[in-house]
Each structure stands twice: as structure tokens, then as C-alpha cells.
C-alpha positions in Angstrom: 6.1 9.8 -8.2 4.1 7.5 -10.4 0.6 8.3 -11.5 -0.9 5.3 -9.8 0.9 6.3 -6.5 -0.6 9.8 -6.9 -4.0 8.3 -7.4 -3.6 6.0 -4.4 -2.5 8.9 -2.2 -5.5 11.0 -3.4 -7.9 8.2 -2.5 -6.4 7.7 0.9 -6.1 11.3 2.1 -9.5 11.3 3.7 -9.1 8.0 5.6 -5.4 8.2 6.5 -4.8 11.4 8.5 -1.2 10.5 9.0 -0.7 10.3 5.3 -2.4 13.7 4.8 -0.1 15.2 7.4 3.0 13.6 5.9 2.1 14.8 2.4 1.7 18.4 3.7 4.9 18.2 5.6 6.7 16.8 2.6 5.5 19.6 0.4 6.5 22.3 2.9 9.9 20.8 3.4 10.4 20.6 -0.4 9.4 24.2 -0.8 12.0 25.3 1.8 14.7 23.1 0.3 13.9 24.6 -3.2 14.1 28.1 -1.7 17.5 27.4 -0.2 18.7 25.7 -3.4 17.9 28.8 -5.5 20.3 31.0 -3.5 23.7 31.5 -5.1 25.4 31.2 -1.7 24.4 29.6 1.6 25.8 30.3 5.0 27.1 27.5 7.1 23.9 27.5 9.0 21.8 27.5 5.9 23.7 24.6 4.5 23.2 22.6 7.7 19.5 23.5 7.6 19.2 22.4 4.0 20.8 19.0 4.8 18.6 18.6 7.9 15.4 19.4 5.9 16.5 17.0 3.2 16.9 14.2 5.7 13.5 15.0 7.3 11.9 15.0 3.8 13.5 11.7 3.0 12.3 10.2 6.3 8.8 11.4 5.6 8.9 10.0 2.1 10.0 6.6 3.6 7.0 6.8 6.0 4.6 7.6 3.1 6.0 4.7 1.1 5.4 2.3 4.0 1.8 3.5 4.3 1.3 3.0 0.5 2.9 -0.4 0.6 0.2 -1.6 3.1 -2.5 -0.6 0.6 -0.7 -1.9 -2.4 -0.7 -5.4 -0.9 -4.4 -5.4 -0.3 
């Protein structure tokens, strides 16, 4: 993420509760994906969970980007 995006996010966290929630969710999902990625072997269930979490994380990132795009235009 670029520095100006990080600055924009920091400035919007108080006025955009959805953004604040999405950022927290994005961090939590990232931590879980990282945790699963560090394991030398994943069960089938863990592999499926990792893929599901990655999709949720990407979906959340897309939503974050759409919120940021609104503010970049103005």
C-alpha cells in the first residue's frame, strides 16, 4: 500500500466507520492467512479455509479501495 493511501486511511478512520471495520477485518484475515502459510503442511480443511480467507481478504480490499477512490476524486 502506498504511503499516501496509508495517510488517507488514517485520516478517514474516525469519519468512516465502515473503513475502520474493514481495515480491522483485513488485518485479522491477513494474520490468519500468514499463520496458515507458515505451517509446513495443511490439511484439506485448512487449505480450503486459507483460500476462503484469501478471497474474503481480497473482497475487503476491493471495498477499501472503492471507499478510498471516492475520497481521491474529491
